[in-house]
C-alpha positions in Angstrom: 145.3 65.5 147.4 143.1 62.5 146.3 142.0 62.2 142.8 138.2 62.8 142.7 136.1 60.1 140.4 133.8 61.6 138.2 130.0 61.0 139.1 128.7 57.8 137.1 126.5 59.2 134.3 122.5 59.4 135.4 120.0 56.8 133.7 117.3 57.5 131.7 114.9 56.6 134.7 115.7 57.4 138.3 113.8 56.1 141.3 111.8 59.6 141.4 110.4 58.7 138.1 109.2 55.3 139.1 107.5 56.7 142.4 105.9 59.6 140.3 104.6 56.9 138.0 103.0 54.8 140.6 101.2 57.9 142.1 100.1 58.8 138.6 98.6 55.4 137.7 97.9 53.8 141.0 94.1 54.7 141.2 93.4 53.2 137.6 95.4 49.9 137.8 94.9 46.5 140.0 97.2 46.6 142.9 98.1 42.9 142.3 98.8 40.7 145.6 102.1 39.6 146.5 101.9 36.2 148.2 104.2 33.7 149.7 104.2 30.2 147.9 104.8 27.5 150.7 105.0 24.7 148.2 107.4 26.4 145.7 109.5 27.4 148.7 109.9 23.9 149.8 110.8 22.7 146.3 113.3 25.4 145.5 115.0 25.8 148.8 114.2 29.6 148.7 111.4 31.7 150.3 109.4 32.6 147.2 107.0 35.4 147.1 104.7 35.7 143.7 103.4 38.9 142.4 100.4 38.0 140.5 100.4 40.6 137.4 98.2 38.1 135.4 95.3 39.6 137.6 95.4 43.0 135.9 92.3 43.5 133.9 94.1 42.9 130.6 96.0 40.1 132.4 99.5 41.6 132.1 101.7 44.2 133.6 101.9 46.1 130.5 99.0 48.4 131.6 101.2 50.2 133.9 103.8 51.5 131.3 101.0 52.5 129.0 99.0 54.2 131.1 102.1 56.1 132.3 102.8 57.3 128.7 99.1 58.0 127.8 98.8 60.4 130.9 101.7 62.4 129.9 100.8 63.1 126.6 99.8 66.8 125.6 96.2 67.5 124.7 96.9 67.7 121.2 98.8 64.2 121.2 95.9 62.7 122.9 93.6 64.3 120.3 95.5 62.9 117.3 95.8 59.4 119.0 98.5 56.7 119.7 99.7 54.1 117.7 102.0 50.8 118.5 103.1 47.8 116.7 102.5 44.6 119.0 100.9 41.2 118.9 100.5 40.8 122.6 100.0 42.3 125.8 101.3 45.7 125.0 98.5 46.2 122.4 95.7 45.4 124.8 97.2 47.1 127.8 97.4 50.5 125.6 94.2 49.7 123.9 92.4 49.6 127.3 93.5 52.6 128.7 93.5 54.5 125.6 89.8 53.9 125.1 89.2 54.6 129.0 90.6 57.9 128.5 89.1 58.7 125.1 92.4 58.6 123.1 92.1 56.9 119.5 94.5 54.0 119.5 95.9 52.1 116.4 97.8 48.9 116.9 99.6 47.2 113.9 99.9 43.6 114.2 101.5 41.0 111.9 99.1 39.1 109.7 99.6 35.9 111.4 98.7 37.0 114.8 95.9 34.7 116.2 92.4 35.6 115.8 91.9 35.7 119.5 94.5 38.4 120.1 93.0 40.5 117.2 89.4 40.3 118.9 90.6 40.8 122.1 92.7 44.2 121.1 89.4 45.4 118.8 87.3 44.8 121.9 89.2 47.4 123.8 88.5 50.1 121.1 91.4 49.7 119.0 91.8 50.1 115.1 93.8 47.1 114.4 95.7 46.9 111.0 97.3 43.8 110.0 100.4 44.4 108.0 103.6 42.1 107.2 104.5 38.5 108.2 106.9 39.6 111.0 107.0 41.9 113.9 109.8 43.9 112.2 107.4 44.5 109.3 104.5 45.7 111.5 106.8 47.8 113.5 108.1 49.6 110.2 104.4 50.0 108.9 103.5 51.6 112.3 106.4 54.2 112.2 105.2 55.2 108.7 101.8 55.7 110.0 103.0 57.6 112.6 105.0 59.9 110.1 102.1 60.1 107.9 99.1 60.8 110.4 100.7 62.6 113.3 100.2 59.8 115.6 102.3 59.5 118.9 104.3 56.2 118.9 104.1 53.9 122.2 107.0 51.7 122.2 106.6 48.6 124.1 109.6 48.9 126.1 112.3 51.3 124.9 110.9 54.6 126.4 111.4 56.1 129.8 107.7 56.5 130.4 107.2 52.8 129.7 110.1 51.7 132.1 109.1 53.9 134.9 105.7 52.6 134.7 106.8 49.0 134.6 109.1 49.7 137.6 106.1 50.0 139.8 105.8 46.7 140.1 108.8 46.1 142.3 107.4 49.4 144.2 104.2 47.2 145.3 106.3 44.1 145.8 108.8 45.6 148.1 105.9 47.6 150.3 104.1 44.2 150.5 107.1 41.8 151.1 110.0 44.1 152.5 112.0 40.9 153.2 112.7 40.1 149.6 116.2 40.1 148.6 116.3 38.9 145.0 113.9 40.1 142.4 113.6 37.5 139.5 112.1 38.7 136.3 111.4 37.8 132.8 113.4 39.8 130.5 112.3 40.5 126.6 112.7 43.8 125.6 114.1 44.7 128.9 111.5 47.4 130.1 110.1 45.7 133.1 113.5 44.6 134.7 114.8 48.0 133.8 112.2 49.7 135.8 112.3 46.9 138.6 116.0 47.1 138.7 115.6 50.7 139.2 113.8 50.4 142.3 116.0 47.5 143.6 118.9 49.7 143.3 117.6 52.3 145.3 116.6 50.1 148.3 118.1 50.9 151.6 119.4 47.5 151.6 121.5 45.4 148.9 118.7 43.8 146.4 119.7 41.7 143.6 118.0 41.9 140.1 118.3 38.6 138.0 116.6 38.3 134.5 115.0 35.0 133.0 115.5 34.9 129.5 114.4 32.3 126.7 116.8 30.0 125.8 115.7 30.2 122.2 116.2 34.1 122.0 119.1 34.7 124.3 119.8 38.1 122.9 120.0 39.6 126.4 122.7 37.3 127.6 124.7 37.7 124.4 124.7 41.3 124.3 125.6 41.3 127.9 128.4 39.0 127.5 129.5 40.3 124.0 129.0 36.9 122.4 127.1 36.0 119.4 124.4 33.3 119.6 121.9 33.9 117.0 119.2 31.4 117.8 115.4 31.4 117.2 112.5 29.1 117.6 108.8 28.9 118.3 109.0 29.5 122.0 106.5 28.7 124.6 107.6 32.4 125.9 106.7 34.3 122.7 106.2 37.4 125.1 110.0 37.8 125.4 110.9 36.3 122.3 112.9 39.7 121.4 115.8 39.3 118.7 117.0 42.7 119.7 116.8 44.5 122.9 116.5 48.4 123.1 119.1 50.9 123.3 117.8 52.7 126.6 116.8 49.3 128.3 120.4 47.7 127.4 122.1 50.6 129.1 120.0 50.2 132.3 120.3 46.2 132.4 124.1 46.7 131.8 124.3 49.3 134.9 121.7 47.7 137.1 120.9 44.0 136.6 123.2 41.5 138.6 122.7 38.4 136.4 120.7 37.0 133.5 120.2 33.2 133.2 118.6 31.2 130.4 115.7 29.0 130.9 114.6 26.1 128.5 111.4 25.2 126.9 111.1 22.5 129.4 111.5 24.8 132.2 109.0 27.1 130.9 106.5 24.2 130.4 107.2 23.1 134.0 106.6 26.6 135.4 103.4 27.1 133.5 102.4 23.7 134.9 103.2 23.9 138.3 101.7 27.4 138.8 98.3 26.1 137.7 98.3 22.8 139.9 99.9 24.5 143.2 98.7 28.1 142.9 95.7 27.5 140.7 96.6 30.5 138.6 97.0 30.9 134.5 100.2 32.3 133.4 101.7 32.4 130.1 104.9 31.3 129.0 106.8 34.6 129.3 105.0 35.4 132.6 106.4 32.0 134.1 109.9 32.7 132.8 110.6 34.2 136.4 109.8 30.8 138.1 111.4 28.6 135.4 114.8 30.5 136.3 114.1 29.8 139.7 113.6 26.2 138.9 116.3 25.7 136.5 119.0 27.4 138.6 118.0 26.4 142.3 121.4 26.8 143.6 121.8 30.3 142.4 118.7 31.2 144.6 118.9 28.8 147.5 118.5 30.5 150.9 117.4 33.5 149.2 114.1 35.6 149.8 113.1 35.7 146.2 110.3 37.8 144.4 109.0 36.6 141.1 106.9 38.4 138.9 104.1 36.4 137.1 103.8 39.2 134.4 101.0 37.8 132.1 98.4 35.4 131.8 97.3 35.3 128.4 97.9 31.8 127.1 95.8 30.2 124.4 93.7 27.5 125.9 94.5 24.6 123.6 98.3 25.4 124.0 97.9 25.2 128.0 96.1 22.1 127.5 99.2 20.7 125.6 101.7 22.0 128.3 99.6 20.2 131.0 99.3 17.0 128.9 103.1 17.0 128.6 103.7 17.5 132.0 101.8 14.5 133.0 103.5 12.5 130.5 106.9 13.4 132.1 105.8 12.8 135.3 104.7 9.1 134.3 101.0 9.9 134.9 100.2 9.8 131.2 102.1 7.3 128.8 101.9 5.6 125.7 103.1 2.1 125.5 104.2 0.3 122.3 103.6 -3.6 122.2 104.5 -6.0 119.7 101.6 -8.6 119.3 100.9 -11.8 117.5 97.5 -11.3 115.3 95.5 -13.9 116.8 92.5 -14.2 118.9 92.7 -12.9 122.5 96.1 -11.0 122.3 94.5 -7.8 123.1 92.5 -9.2 125.8 95.6 -10.8 127.6 97.1 -7.2 127.4 94.0 -5.7 128.8 93.8 -8.3 131.5 97.3 -7.0 132.8 96.3 -3.3 132.8 93.3 -4.5 135.0 95.6 -6.2 137.4 97.9 -3.4 137.8 94.8 -0.9 137.9 95.9 1.2 135.1 93.3 3.0 133.0 93.4 2.7 129.1 92.4 5.8 127.4 93.2 5.0 123.5 94.2 1.9 121.7 95.8 2.1 118.3 96.5 -1.1 116.1 99.0 -0.9 113.1 99.0 -3.6 110.8 100.0 -1.9 107.4 102.8 0.6 108.1 105.3 -1.6 110.0 108.3 -3.6 109.3 106.8 -6.6 111.2 105.6 -9.6 109.2 102.0 -9.8 107.9 100.8 -11.8 110.7 102.3 -9.3 113.3 100.9 -6.1 114.5 102.0 -3.2 116.7 99.7 -1.9 119.5 100.1 1.7 121.0 97.9 2.1 124.4 97.6 5.5 125.9 97.1 4.9 129.6 96.8 6.8 132.9 98.7 5.9 136.1 99.3 7.0 139.5 103.0 8.4 139.0 106.1 6.9 137.7 106.6 4.2 140.0 103.3 2.6 139.0 104.1 2.9 135.5 107.3 1.1 135.7 105.1 -1.6 137.6 103.1 -1.9 134.8 105.9 -2.3 132.1 107.4 -4.8 134.2 104.4 -7.0 134.6 103.8 -7.1 130.7 107.3 -8.1 130.2 107.1 -10.9 132.7 103.9 -12.0 130.8 106.2 -12.4 127.8 105.3 -9.2 125.8 107.4 -7.0 124.0 106.7 -3.5 125.3 108.4 -0.2 125.5 107.4 3.3 126.3 106.9 5.8 123.5 109.1 8.8 124.1 107.6 12.1 125.2 109.1 15.6 124.7 
């Protein structure tokens, strides 16, 4: 008689949970579009569909899980109110829907949270408490207030109700683009990818689920591989910069997710810039991690039909400007050239004449006479300029050198 295998243990969230969540929240969230990107498809060799979750009212998918959780609270829990620790999209999503439902909301944020995020969360009717210098300190204080005041704590990712709500993103994607065979999802605490992988695994045909993890916070990769790689940094993808994934989400990721790939800061910046240039849409660093994974690992996805979630669009405008300028510098369209000149009349004029001949626009000129190792009659001039492309910049440098100038590009990030 054949040995009968024991059934696999049930996971905390089922496909029925996700579909129930979708019916529960569908009337109160934006059904964001899933659109093909022909340009990104040509660039990557995959057929690329984008899910624009940055078009939710609070500009992030986090509303889904927050609302699904709020709608399952008892009347008494709603009366006492909810509390969360967050400095980002979870705070705004929870505050917005709690206010809409008449549920008091308290959000504990680290003291160094950017003021714009504090103001936006308060604008949704939440009571914001600034506590501690780190998320861990804010989290500990939120749990203390939960116990003291009888609040219901709403975790940003490690809760079956949150996971089921986030999984509704995949339900809509696969309804709108049924040819998708691979989902590429930013992965931080794991709530979004756990919910979406639940939908992928339940599909009638094989679907892959792949997570895009920030290189500076590889906690999901290290846990999955059983390695130890404690890194940290000021990543552009702060929304997925989670040092320790959740217990529930780790179990689900281990069971359901096919692969996790790391993305560098440069790939994240490239993805944010491309989405603005090509799709005319603003996406934060964490929200662009799925596309960054696709760009950085093209061979992994070539020939597949890929669904990428643009999961958030809350990026500081100054940071966005910096990302775009750095991208221009990498492409050669914006450059800083350092020239060594003799300190005599006409030296700068002779340089400017070559810029004019090559039809290169000069943006800024910096003279340096004091803080240099050159002789007293020597000087360094940095010229910021705008060119058509890398070939145009190379043509300018060649012309300057042909005229006898000592010139070199100043390195960019």
